[in-house]
C-alpha angles and dihedrals in degrees: 000000000000114000117197121176127190130186121216132184113221124172092340091310125110116225127191119209116199125192131192120196129181107231097168092117090049092050093049091047089052093049091049091052092048091051092047091052091049093049091049090051093049093047090048090052089046093051091047091054093046087052091054093046091048093050089048089050091049092053091046093049090045092051092049090047096049094055097066091036090057090051095049090047092049093049093050090054091050093049090049093050099043101033105020095107091051098051122092122232094266095053092043089057091048088051093049093048091052091050092048090047090060092055091046091052091048088051090051091050090052090048092051094049093049091048092049091048093060091078094073099036115110114207117237115228112225134143108254139167104246091188091063093051088051091053090051093052092045090052091052091050091051092045091052094052107023091166093070123092106222125159113210119200110192123176121229132234095025104158126175143167112249153086112313096204096047093042089054088054087052092053095042088058098043098044092038088054091050091048092047096049095045092056092111097049116103090206107029121185127193123185134195120185151113127274130177122247115179090345094304126111114250122188119222143187113198132181138178091229132126094298124196143250113286090231089061095058095107097036091065091070094057115099117258091003108137118183125235106274097026095097092096091060119076118245146096101237096250104102099079090043086054090050091051094048094049093048090046089050088055091053094256136109135230133208140167138221127190150143126213107264092006101084128246134265124207121199129191136170127219135169106280117228111250 
């Protein structure tokens, strides 16, 4: 109970007013809020500890995996140098496949470590020209495969607030995906720009590549999830999961739309520079 008393002077007399109020519900609500805050703090600490343990485990596993890989890689090179001229075409191909397999496994380990490290990276907030980053990534893709005829359509004056290193990773994955999945198009077109949805700016990367089933739109952002028919394209299924994690870390969201044979569109939101 809460007791409140007040004294008043009326016509030369002093009166005391006493009030009693039942505050049981308020006290219980306060206690519940305190308990919930304590539980949340404990769970946050537990989650941080689990993340640290997971990262340490990942590095330990990566180290243990690299040792035998390095040995296999080295022996493949030695066999090629010492016995290459005595191997028939079939055996040479097997040896080459084993050698390339060790490099693919090393690349997968690097990819896993980079993906797991994103949980502890805090994005910096600076004003940056996203269109310039897109042009840099497009130039690198064209330099790597100059024989491909791909038209890039990149909007100008696209400025946002965000981490330049992490947002470059986003564009490398989205534009790189578009580049990869338009490989069979004679006249490939890849677009980067801004559109408006519900009066708010939304950034997009669109291509005229192989596309995907509408029902798979959410699956593609799950780590190591590769869609049916994507086996012929290189990748581990981590790129779009990385994009989702980075955009979410910036306080935005990302989603995709597509149709088989009609290309794909990826949309994401970010804080816009004032």
